[in-house]
N, C-alpha and C positions, 0 to 999 in steps of 0.2 A: 588231454583235451584238446579237442580239436575249435580252430579260432574259425570265426563266420567266414572269412576268405575261403578257406579251406573246405566248409561246408559248401558253400555254394560253387566253388569248382567240382566238385565231388558230386554234386545233383547235376550240376550240367555236363559232367562226364558220364554221367548214368543216363540222363535223357539225349543223348546223341547217339550216333550210328542206327543202327536198326530200332532202335524207338523212335526214329524221326516223327512216324506218323504221332504217336504217343505226344511225343514234345510239342505237336501241331495242335494237339487236341487240348493241350494243357493251357498253352498260350491262346488259343481261340477262348476257351473256357473262362478264362481271366480277363481278357480283352473285352467279351460279354458282361462279366460281373462287373469291372469298373466302369462299363460305359463308355468304352474307349472307340474312337474311330480311326479308320488306316490315313495316313498323311504320305505314305512314300510306298513305292512299290519296290521289288528287287531289282527291275531296271534301275530306277531313279539311284539305287543304292551302290550298283556297281558302276553305273555312270560316276558318282562320286568319288569311288575309290579309285576309277583309272584316271580321272583327272587329278587327282593327290599326287599322281607318279609324276605329273608334270612339274610339279612345283619344287623350286630350290631345295626345299627340305619337307619332310611330312611332318604337319603339325601335330602336336600333342594334344590328346581329348581324353575323355571318359565318357563310359556309357552306361546307361542304364539299361537292363534287359525287362521285359515285362514281368517275369517270374522273381527278380530281384524285388526284396522291400527298399524305399527310399532311404532309411536308413543306415542301408550298408553302402551307399554310394559315397566314394572319398569326397573330400574336400577339393573344390577348382577355384577358389576364389581369388588365387593370387597368380603370378605368372610362373612357371615352372620351368626347368634347366635340364628338358629331355624332349625328343622327338617321338612323335607317334607311330605305331607300328601300322601301316596299312595295308599290309601285305595279305595275299590270298588265306595263308595259313591263321593270321591275326583274325580276319574278319568270319573265318571257322570257328574260329575260338570264342566269338562274339557269341555263337549260339545260334547261328543263319540271321538272315535280316529278319525273317519275319517275326525274331523274337525282341528286335532292338525297339525299346519304346522312347529312348532319345540318346542322341548323343550330343556332348558339348565339347567345343573345338576352340583353343585358343590359338590363332594363327602366329604364333611368334614363340619365342624362349629365352631365357637369359643366360649369362654365362657368369661363372664364379670368377672375382677377381684377385681374392686373399681374404684374409681371416677379418680385418678389418675396414675392408670395403664392402660397399652394396654390391648387389649383383646388377649387372647392367643389361639392356635389351640386346641380344647378342644379333638377331633378325628379326624382321617383322614383314610378314608376306599377308597381311591383312588385305590388301588391296586386290591380287591374285587370288587370294582365297573367295573375297565375296565375288569377282567377275567369273569362279567357275558356278557358284550359288545361282548367280544370274543367267549363267548362257545355260545350265541344265534345267531353269524353272524349278530349283530345290527349294521346298519352304523352309524358313529360318527365322530366326528371330535374336536380335542382340540385346545384350545386357552387359555394358562396360565394354570389355575386350573378349568377351565370349560368347561366339556363335553356337544357338542349341537349334538342332537338326530334331523334327519330332519323328518318328516311325506311327506313332500311335497318340492322340489327344483325346482330352475330354469334350 
């Protein structure tokens, strides 16, 4: 039995490589059907990716691909204890910039102190991350400690 995540990875794998045009066509069809409009260009995504490399640590994130159902997106309501992978290979694995509906970023992470102790905020780069968004005029929304950058919106 294949998990939902495995099915998504399989579908993304099939739609890449020589099928890039087909993938773009699929994304364009979904964008049109959902009535979405583009908020970010490849240039803006690349500027964000490059600027992240200058931060003390790469902030954790989750993203939603245009082709992905909302129900398949993991919960990101609380702080996490890992860093994000903002490298070129990770971005390729996103399914290319044109397919990103949104990305949610938590510019901080927690540290485990022990079984009986609560986790603490190990590092917080919210101000530095916000400065990057403003410097490159990247549109965003803030909800608590989570920054949402939209590739597409309704």
